[in-house]
Biopython code that builds the backbone (N, CA, C, O; Angstrom):
import numpy as np
from Bio.PDB.StructureBuilder import StructureBuilder

atoms = [
    (1, "MET", "N", (12.232, 3.755, -13.799)),
    (1, "MET", "CA", (11.340, 2.810, -14.422)),
    (1, "MET", "C", (11.608, 2.792, -15.924)),
    (1, "MET", "O", (11.737, 3.841, -16.555)),
    (2, "LYS", "N", (11.690, 1.592, -16.486)),
    (2, "LYS", "CA", (11.984, 1.437, -17.902)),
    (2, "LYS", "C", (10.713, 1.540, -18.726)),
    (2, "LYS", "O", (9.643, 1.110, -18.295)),
    (3, "LYS", "N", (10.842, 2.121, -19.928)),
    (3, "LYS", "CA", (9.696, 2.160, -20.835)),
    (3, "LYS", "C", (9.397, 0.750, -21.311)),
    (3, "LYS", "O", (10.310, -0.047, -21.526)),
    (4, "GLY", "N", (8.117, 0.441, -21.475)),
    (4, "GLY", "CA", (7.725, -0.880, -21.945)),
    (4, "GLY", "C", (7.883, -1.968, -20.901)),
    (4, "GLY", "O", (7.863, -3.156, -21.220)),
    (5, "GLN", "N", (8.037, -1.562, -19.673)),
    (5, "GLN", "CA", (8.232, -2.519, -18.583)),
    (5, "GLN", "C", (6.920, -3.267, -18.309)),
    (5, "GLN", "O", (5.841, -2.675, -18.333)),
    (6, "SER", "N", (7.029, -4.554, -18.053)),
    (6, "SER", "CA", (5.841, -5.352, -17.751)),
    (6, "SER", "C", (5.509, -5.246, -16.270)),
    (6, "SER", "O", (6.325, -4.804, -15.461)),
    (7, "PHE", "N", (4.300, -5.660, -15.938)),
    (7, "PHE", "CA", (3.860, -5.691, -14.551)),
    (7, "PHE", "C", (4.798, -6.559, -13.722)),
    (7, "PHE", "O", (5.195, -6.183, -12.619)),
    (8, "GLU", "N", (5.149, -7.727, -14.265)),
    (8, "GLU", "CA", (6.014, -8.664, -13.543)),
    (8, "GLU", "C", (7.399, -8.075, -13.299)),
    (8, "GLU", "O", (7.970, -8.253, -12.223)),
    (9, "GLN", "N", (7.941, -7.377, -14.292)),
    (9, "GLN", "CA", (9.248, -6.748, -14.124)),
    (9, "GLN", "C", (9.191, -5.667, -13.046)),
    (9, "GLN", "O", (10.105, -5.536, -12.231)),
    (10, "ALA", "N", (8.107, -4.897, -13.056)),
    (10, "ALA", "CA", (7.944, -3.838, -12.057)),
    (10, "ALA", "C", (7.840, -4.439, -10.657)),
    (10, "ALA", "O", (8.423, -3.916, -9.708)),
    (11, "MET", "N", (7.102, -5.528, -10.533)),
    (11, "MET", "CA", (6.976, -6.175, -9.225)),
    (11, "MET", "C", (8.320, -6.729, -8.747)),
    (11, "MET", "O", (8.653, -6.620, -7.567)),
    (12, "ASN", "N", (9.081, -7.314, -9.649)),
    (12, "ASN", "CA", (10.405, -7.826, -9.285)),
    (12, "ASN", "C", (11.315, -6.696, -8.814)),
    (12, "ASN", "O", (12.048, -6.842, -7.836)),
    (13, "ARG", "N", (11.260, -5.568, -9.523)),
    (13, "ARG", "CA", (12.089, -4.422, -9.135)),
    (13, "ARG", "C", (11.638, -3.887, -7.772)),
    (13, "ARG", "O", (12.470, -3.509, -6.947)),
    (14, "LEU", "N", (10.331, -3.855, -7.539)),
    (14, "LEU", "CA", (9.835, -3.421, -6.229)),
    (14, "LEU", "C", (10.368, -4.317, -5.118)),
    (14, "LEU", "O", (10.735, -3.835, -4.047)),
    (15, "GLU", "N", (10.409, -5.609, -5.373)),
    (15, "GLU", "CA", (10.943, -6.553, -4.386)),
    (15, "GLU", "C", (12.414, -6.258, -4.101)),
    (15, "GLU", "O", (12.843, -6.279, -2.947)),
    (16, "GLU", "N", (13.187, -5.982, -5.156)),
    (16, "GLU", "CA", (14.608, -5.642, -4.982)),
    (16, "GLU", "C", (14.762, -4.374, -4.147)),
    (16, "GLU", "O", (15.584, -4.311, -3.233)),
    (17, "ILE", "N", (13.958, -3.368, -4.477)),
    (17, "ILE", "CA", (14.018, -2.099, -3.746)),
    (17, "ILE", "C", (13.660, -2.319, -2.280)),
    (17, "ILE", "O", (14.326, -1.796, -1.386)),
    (18, "SER", "N", (12.626, -3.079, -2.044)),
    (18, "SER", "CA", (12.186, -3.362, -0.679)),
    (18, "SER", "C", (13.298, -4.032, 0.126)),
    (18, "SER", "O", (13.562, -3.653, 1.267)),
    (19, "GLN", "N", (13.944, -5.024, -0.472)),
    (19, "GLN", "CA", (15.030, -5.727, 0.217)),
    (19, "GLN", "C", (16.199, -4.793, 0.508)),
    (19, "GLN", "O", (16.802, -4.857, 1.579)),
    (20, "SER", "N", (16.519, -3.919, -0.462)),
    (20, "SER", "CA", (17.620, -2.969, -0.263)),
    (20, "SER", "C", (17.314, -2.002, 0.875)),
    (20, "SER", "O", (18.164, -1.730, 1.723)),
    (21, "LEU", "N", (16.091, -1.488, 0.880)),
    (21, "LEU", "CA", (15.715, -0.535, 1.918)),
    (21, "LEU", "C", (15.663, -1.196, 3.290)),
    (21, "LEU", "O", (16.063, -0.592, 4.285)),
    (22, "GLU", "N", (15.176, -2.428, 3.349)),
    (22, "GLU", "CA", (15.095, -3.148, 4.621)),
    (22, "GLU", "C", (16.462, -3.513, 5.180)),
    (22, "GLU", "O", (16.630, -3.644, 6.393)),
    (23, "SER", "N", (17.445, -3.678, 4.286)),
    (23, "SER", "CA", (18.780, -4.067, 4.747)),
    (23, "SER", "C", (19.432, -2.965, 5.573)),
    (23, "SER", "O", (20.215, -3.242, 6.481)),
    (24, "GLY", "N", (19.109, -1.721, 5.256)),
    (24, "GLY", "CA", (19.686, -0.602, 5.992)),
    (24, "GLY", "C", (21.146, -0.356, 5.674)),
    (24, "GLY", "O", (21.803, 0.426, 6.361)),
    (25, "ASP", "N", (21.668, -1.013, 4.641)),
    (25, "ASP", "CA", (23.087, -0.901, 4.297)),
    (25, "ASP", "C", (23.381, 0.155, 3.227)),
    (25, "ASP", "O", (24.509, 0.242, 2.742)),
    (26, "ILE", "N", (22.384, 0.952, 2.857)),
    (26, "ILE", "CA", (22.624, 1.934, 1.802)),
    (26, "ILE", "C", (22.511, 3.345, 2.375)),
    (26, "ILE", "O", (21.767, 3.586, 3.326)),
    (27, "PRO", "N", (23.262, 4.273, 1.780)),
    (27, "PRO", "CA", (23.232, 5.663, 2.274)),
    (27, "PRO", "C", (21.845, 6.297, 2.125)),
    (27, "PRO", "O", (21.029, 5.854, 1.317)),
    (28, "LEU", "N", (21.602, 7.325, 2.909)),
    (28, "LEU", "CA", (20.316, 8.006, 2.936)),
    (28, "LEU", "C", (19.897, 8.505, 1.556)),
    (28, "LEU", "O", (18.755, 8.292, 1.150)),
    (29, "GLU", "N", (20.781, 9.152, 0.841)),
    (29, "GLU", "CA", (20.445, 9.703, -0.480)),
    (29, "GLU", "C", (19.994, 8.603, -1.441)),
    (29, "GLU", "O", (19.033, 8.778, -2.190)),
    (30, "GLU", "N", (20.689, 7.481, -1.414)),
    (30, "GLU", "CA", (20.313, 6.362, -2.277)),
    (30, "GLU", "C", (18.975, 5.762, -1.828)),
    (30, "GLU", "O", (18.162, 5.347, -2.654)),
    (31, "SER", "N", (18.764, 5.723, -0.530)),
    (31, "SER", "CA", (17.488, 5.231, 0.002)),
    (31, "SER", "C", (16.326, 6.080, -0.498)),
    (31, "SER", "O", (15.279, 5.551, -0.871)),
    (32, "ILE", "N", (16.510, 7.384, -0.504)),
    (32, "ILE", "CA", (15.467, 8.304, -0.969)),
    (32, "ILE", "C", (15.180, 8.067, -2.453)),
    (32, "ILE", "O", (14.022, 8.040, -2.871)),
    (33, "LYS", "N", (16.240, 7.897, -3.243)),
    (33, "LYS", "CA", (16.062, 7.644, -4.682)),
    (33, "LYS", "C", (15.323, 6.324, -4.910)),
    (33, "LYS", "O", (14.438, 6.241, -5.762)),
    (34, "LEU", "N", (15.687, 5.307, -4.152)),
    (34, "LEU", "CA", (15.009, 4.012, -4.278)),
    (34, "LEU", "C", (13.544, 4.112, -3.857)),
    (34, "LEU", "O", (12.665, 3.521, -4.485)),
    (35, "TYR", "N", (13.294, 4.864, -2.790)),
    (35, "TYR", "CA", (11.922, 5.062, -2.328)),
    (35, "TYR", "C", (11.085, 5.737, -3.415)),
    (35, "TYR", "O", (9.961, 5.314, -3.686)),
    (36, "GLU", "N", (11.629, 6.779, -4.034)),
    (36, "GLU", "CA", (10.922, 7.492, -5.102)),
    (36, "GLU", "C", (10.665, 6.569, -6.303)),
    (36, "GLU", "O", (9.585, 6.600, -6.894)),
    (37, "GLU", "N", (11.648, 5.765, -6.653)),
    (37, "GLU", "CA", (11.471, 4.793, -7.738)),
    (37, "GLU", "C", (10.367, 3.795, -7.376)),
    (37, "GLU", "O", (9.543, 3.428, -8.214)),
    (38, "GLY", "N", (10.371, 3.370, -6.128)),
    (38, "GLY", "CA", (9.359, 2.430, -5.659)),
    (38, "GLY", "C", (7.952, 3.004, -5.755)),
    (38, "GLY", "O", (7.019, 2.302, -6.144)),
    (39, "ILE", "N", (7.796, 4.263, -5.406)),
    (39, "ILE", "CA", (6.479, 4.920, -5.488)),
    (39, "ILE", "C", (5.997, 4.924, -6.936)),
    (39, "ILE", "O", (4.830, 4.634, -7.201)),
    (40, "LYS", "N", (6.879, 5.247, -7.864)),
    (40, "LYS", "CA", (6.508, 5.254, -9.288)),
    (40, "LYS", "C", (6.125, 3.850, -9.755)),
    (40, "LYS", "O", (5.186, 3.684, -10.534)),
    (41, "LEU", "N", (6.847, 2.852, -9.281)),
    (41, "LEU", "CA", (6.540, 1.474, -9.654)),
    (41, "LEU", "C", (5.194, 1.027, -9.091)),
    (41, "LEU", "O", (4.439, 0.324, -9.762)),
    (42, "VAL", "N", (4.896, 1.434, -7.864)),
    (42, "VAL", "CA", (3.605, 1.093, -7.254)),
    (42, "VAL", "C", (2.469, 1.718, -8.072)),
    (42, "VAL", "O", (1.463, 1.061, -8.339)),
    (43, "GLU", "N", (2.628, 2.971, -8.462)),
    (43, "GLU", "CA", (1.606, 3.647, -9.272)),
    (43, "GLU", "C", (1.428, 2.938, -10.612)),
    (43, "GLU", "O", (0.303, 2.761, -11.081)),
    (44, "PHE", "N", (2.540, 2.532, -11.227)),
    (44, "PHE", "CA", (2.493, 1.800, -12.496)),
    (44, "PHE", "C", (1.736, 0.484, -12.318)),
    (44, "PHE", "O", (0.861, 0.154, -13.119)),
    (45, "CYS", "N", (2.070, -0.258, -11.281)),
    (45, "CYS", "CA", (1.423, -1.550, -11.030)),
    (45, "CYS", "C", (-0.064, -1.377, -10.743)),
    (45, "CYS", "O", (-0.885, -2.167, -11.209)),
    (46, "GLN", "N", (-0.410, -0.353, -9.984)),
    (46, "GLN", "CA", (-1.825, -0.103, -9.696)),
    (46, "GLN", "C", (-2.594, 0.205, -10.973)),
    (46, "GLN", "O", (-3.727, -0.249, -11.137)),
    (47, "SER", "N", (-1.996, 0.968, -11.877)),
    (47, "SER", "CA", (-2.691, 1.292, -13.124)),
    (47, "SER", "C", (-2.845, 0.046, -13.993)),
    (47, "SER", "O", (-3.871, -0.126, -14.651)),
    (48, "LYS", "N", (-1.832, -0.828, -14.000)),
    (48, "LYS", "CA", (-1.923, -2.080, -14.759)),
    (48, "LYS", "C", (-3.007, -2.988, -14.194)),
    (48, "LYS", "O", (-3.747, -3.615, -14.952)),
    (49, "LEU", "N", (-3.107, -3.063, -12.877)),
    (49, "LEU", "CA", (-4.141, -3.883, -12.244)),
    (49, "LEU", "C", (-5.538, -3.334, -12.539)),
    (49, "LEU", "O", (-6.465, -4.101, -12.801)),
    (50, "THR", "N", (-5.686, -2.018, -12.497)),
    (50, "THR", "CA", (-6.972, -1.398, -12.807)),
    (50, "THR", "C", (-7.363, -1.692, -14.254)),
    (50, "THR", "O", (-8.518, -1.997, -14.551)),
    (51, "GLU", "N", (-6.382, -1.593, -15.143)),
    (51, "GLU", "CA", (-6.596, -1.898, -16.564)),
    (51, "GLU", "C", (-7.058, -3.349, -16.739)),
    (51, "GLU", "O", (-8.010, -3.619, -17.472)),
    (52, "ALA", "N", (-6.394, -4.257, -16.077)),
    (52, "ALA", "CA", (-6.732, -5.680, -16.182)),
    (52, "ALA", "C", (-8.110, -5.950, -15.599)),
    (52, "ALA", "O", (-8.873, -6.752, -16.137)),
    (53, "GLU", "N", (-8.423, -5.283, -14.505)),
    (53, "GLU", "CA", (-9.721, -5.452, -13.858)),
    (53, "GLU", "C", (-10.856, -5.064, -14.801)),
    (53, "GLU", "O", (-11.902, -5.712, -14.820)),
    (54, "LYS", "N", (-10.649, -4.017, -15.575)),
    (54, "LYS", "CA", (-11.666, -3.563, -16.516)),
    (54, "LYS", "C", (-11.892, -4.576, -17.639)),
    (54, "LYS", "O", (-12.974, -4.628, -18.223)),
    (55, "LYS", "N", (-10.881, -5.372, -17.935)),
    (55, "LYS", "CA", (-10.972, -6.341, -19.021)),
    (55, "LYS", "C", (-11.623, -7.655, -18.592)),
    (55, "LYS", "O", (-12.121, -8.410, -19.428)),
    (56, "VAL", "N", (-11.616, -7.920, -17.296)),
    (56, "VAL", "CA", (-12.176, -9.173, -16.799)),
    (56, "VAL", "C", (-13.689, -9.108, -16.922)),
    (56, "VAL", "O", (-14.325, -8.153, -16.475)),
    (57, "GLN", "N", (-14.245, -10.128, -17.529)),
    (57, "GLN", "CA", (-15.688, -10.160, -17.718)),
    (57, "GLN", "C", (-16.244, -11.498, -17.290)),
    (57, "GLN", "O", (-15.519, -12.486, -17.170)),
    (58, "LYS", "N", (-17.539, -11.512, -17.062)),
    (58, "LYS", "CA", (-18.224, -12.714, -16.639)),
    (58, "LYS", "C", (-19.008, -13.256, -17.835)),
    (58, "LYS", "O", (-19.671, -12.500, -18.544)),
    (59, "LEU", "N", (-18.929, -14.554, -18.050)),
    (59, "LEU", "CA", (-19.662, -15.214, -19.116)),
    (59, "LEU", "C", (-20.973, -15.720, -18.545)),
    (59, "LEU", "O", (-20.981, -16.495, -17.588)),
    (60, "THR", "N", (-22.081, -15.287, -19.127)),
    (60, "THR", "CA", (-23.394, -15.722, -18.646)),
    (60, "THR", "C", (-24.210, -16.256, -19.816)),
    (60, "THR", "O", (-23.940, -15.936, -20.974)),
    (61, "ARG", "N", (-25.205, -17.066, -19.502)),
    (61, "ARG", "CA", (-26.085, -17.620, -20.522)),
    (61, "ARG", "C", (-27.422, -16.873, -20.462)),
    (61, "ARG", "O", (-27.998, -16.702, -19.388)),
    (62, "THR", "N", (-27.907, -16.432, -21.627)),
    (62, "THR", "CA", (-29.186, -15.725, -21.693)),
    (62, "THR", "C", (-30.332, -16.730, -21.654)),
    (62, "THR", "O", (-30.121, -17.940, -21.733)),
    (63, "GLU", "N", (-31.548, -16.204, -21.530)),
    (63, "GLU", "CA", (-32.725, -17.070, -21.518)),
    (63, "GLU", "C", (-32.852, -17.863, -22.816)),
    (63, "GLU", "O", (-33.405, -18.963, -22.821)),
    (64, "GLU", "N", (-32.345, -17.311, -23.911)),
    (64, "GLU", "CA", (-32.395, -17.986, -25.215)),
    (64, "GLU", "C", (-31.320, -19.058, -25.349)),
    (64, "GLU", "O", (-31.267, -19.762, -26.358)),
    (65, "GLY", "N", (-30.465, -19.185, -24.340)),
    (65, "GLY", "CA", (-29.413, -20.194, -24.371)),
    (65, "GLY", "C", (-28.105, -19.715, -24.982)),
    (65, "GLY", "O", (-27.156, -20.489, -25.104)),
    (66, "LYS", "N", (-28.048, -18.447, -25.365)),
    (66, "LYS", "CA", (-26.820, -17.886, -25.948)),
    (66, "LYS", "C", (-25.918, -17.387, -24.823)),
    (66, "LYS", "O", (-26.372, -17.106, -23.714)),
    (67, "PHE", "N", (-24.642, -17.287, -25.136)),
    (67, "PHE", "CA", (-23.687, -16.775, -24.156)),
    (67, "PHE", "C", (-23.419, -15.307, -24.431)),
    (67, "PHE", "O", (-23.382, -14.874, -25.582)),
    (68, "GLU", "N", (-23.232, -14.544, -23.356)),
    (68, "GLU", "CA", (-22.852, -13.146, -23.475)),
    (68, "GLU", "C", (-21.898, -12.807, -22.328)),
    (68, "GLU", "O", (-21.872, -13.477, -21.295)),
    (69, "THR", "N", (-21.126, -11.760, -22.539)),
    (69, "THR", "CA", (-20.210, -11.330, -21.479)),
    (69, "THR", "C", (-20.730, -10.042, -20.868)),
    (69, "THR", "O", (-21.302, -9.195, -21.554)),
    (70, "THR", "N", (-20.524, -9.911, -19.576)),
    (70, "THR", "CA", (-20.888, -8.706, -18.843)),
    (70, "THR", "C", (-19.728, -8.359, -17.924)),
    (70, "THR", "O", (-18.955, -9.236, -17.537)),
    (71, "PRO", "N", (-19.604, -7.076, -17.571)),
    (71, "PRO", "CA", (-18.537, -6.717, -16.633)),
    (71, "PRO", "C", (-18.662, -7.532, -15.352)),
    (71, "PRO", "O", (-19.767, -7.810, -14.888)),
    (72, "LEU", "N", (-17.537, -7.906, -14.793)),
    (72, "LEU", "CA", (-17.513, -8.758, -13.612)),
    (72, "LEU", "C", (-18.237, -8.131, -12.432)),
    (72, "LEU", "O", (-18.872, -8.839, -11.650)),
    (73, "ASP", "N", (-18.152, -6.821, -12.292)),
    (73, "ASP", "CA", (-18.758, -6.171, -11.134)),
    (73, "ASP", "C", (-20.227, -5.824, -11.342)),
    (73, "ASP", "O", (-20.851, -5.261, -10.443)),
    (74, "GLU", "N", (-20.798, -6.144, -12.505)),
    (74, "GLU", "CA", (-22.214, -5.863, -12.753)),
    (74, "GLU", "C", (-23.067, -6.889, -12.012)),
    (74, "GLU", "O", (-22.759, -8.081, -12.046)),
    (75, "PRO", "N", (-24.134, -6.449, -11.344)),
    (75, "PRO", "CA", (-24.962, -7.389, -10.597)),
    (75, "PRO", "C", (-25.595, -8.439, -11.527)),
    (75, "PRO", "O", (-25.943, -8.141, -12.670)),
    (76, "ASP", "N", (-25.733, -9.639, -11.027)),
    (76, "ASP", "CA", (-26.324, -10.728, -11.802)),
    (76, "ASP", "C", (-27.839, -10.638, -11.666)),
    (76, "ASP", "O", (-28.392, -10.889, -10.596)),
    (77, "THR", "N", (-28.513, -10.272, -12.777)),
    (77, "THR", "CA", (-29.971, -10.108, -12.746)),
    (77, "THR", "C", (-30.712, -11.385, -13.050)),
    (77, "THR", "O", (-31.916, -11.476, -12.813)),
    (78, "SER", "N", (-30.003, -12.391, -13.581)),
    (78, "SER", "CA", (-30.683, -13.636, -13.959)),
    (78, "SER", "C", (-31.189, -14.406, -12.750)),
    (78, "SER", "O", (-32.180, -15.127, -12.863)),
    (79, "GLU", "N", (-30.546, -14.278, -11.603)),
    (79, "GLU", "CA", (-30.952, -15.007, -10.410)),
    (79, "GLU", "C", (-32.152, -14.338, -9.734)),
    (79, "GLU", "O", (-32.870, -14.988, -8.974)),
    (80, "ALA", "N", (-32.375, -13.062, -9.999)),
    (80, "ALA", "CA", (-33.451, -12.329, -9.347)),
    (80, "ALA", "C", (-34.815, -12.686, -9.935)),
    (80, "ALA", "O", (-35.842, -12.451, -9.299)),
    (81, "GLU", "N", (-34.835, -13.255, -11.148)),
    (81, "GLU", "CA", (-36.100, -13.547, -11.809)),
    (81, "GLU", "C", (-36.657, -14.871, -11.407)),
    (81, "GLU", "O", (-37.724, -15.262, -11.881)),
]
sb = StructureBuilder()
sb.init_structure("model")
sb.init_model(0)
sb.init_chain("A")
sb.init_seg("    ")
for serial, (resi, resn, name, xyz) in enumerate(atoms, 1):
    if name == "N":
        sb.init_residue(resn, " ", resi, " ")
    sb.init_atom(name, np.array(xyz, "f"), 0.0, 1.0, " ", f" {name:<3s}", serial, name[0])
structure = sb.get_structure()
């Protein structure tokens, strides 16, 4: 895995690895190395997705008519009133 690699680059590399492994045309040792690289890429992508998920917020309007942001997974209390 390259330093400074983007999510998209990691996903593209995962696709390449997947195709190589599915082809069955590579030696066992190389398959193992590709598998290990793939695991690291999956972990990297999962951490990037978790990071992005934390940044996603919901825009809501307060009773005063102002806008505020709240975490996306926070329950909406305005409908309960």
